[in-house]
Residue, then its C-alpha position, 0 to 999 in steps of 0.5 A: x500500499x502506497x501512503x499518499x498522505x501529505x500536508x498542504x495549504x488549504x487554498x491548494x486543495x481541491x472542493x470537495x476533497x477530504x481534509x483533517x486539521x490534525x493527522x490523528x484527528x477524529x473529525x474529518x471535514x470536506x473543503x467546501x466554497x470560498x467566501x470572498x467577503x471573509x476571504x476564508x474557506x468553508x470546511x464542512x464537517x463530514x459526520x455533522x452537516x450543521x457544523x462548519x468552520x472557516x480557515x485562511x487559505x494558508x492553514x495547513x491541512x492533511x489530505x490523502x489519508x484513508x478515510 
């Protein structure tokens, strides 16, 4: 099995991709839309549809993990 887990800036993650803020985190998000008025990206909680956070594009997140 090839490990493709890597850390990258949120602005470079495609929309709809699964992300985590920490590699061993229990909460998994999907990268949503960019809000120009706040200049931040939305992350939707995969397990709770009413939970959403906003982060700047330079925030480092983990992608490519097995979910």
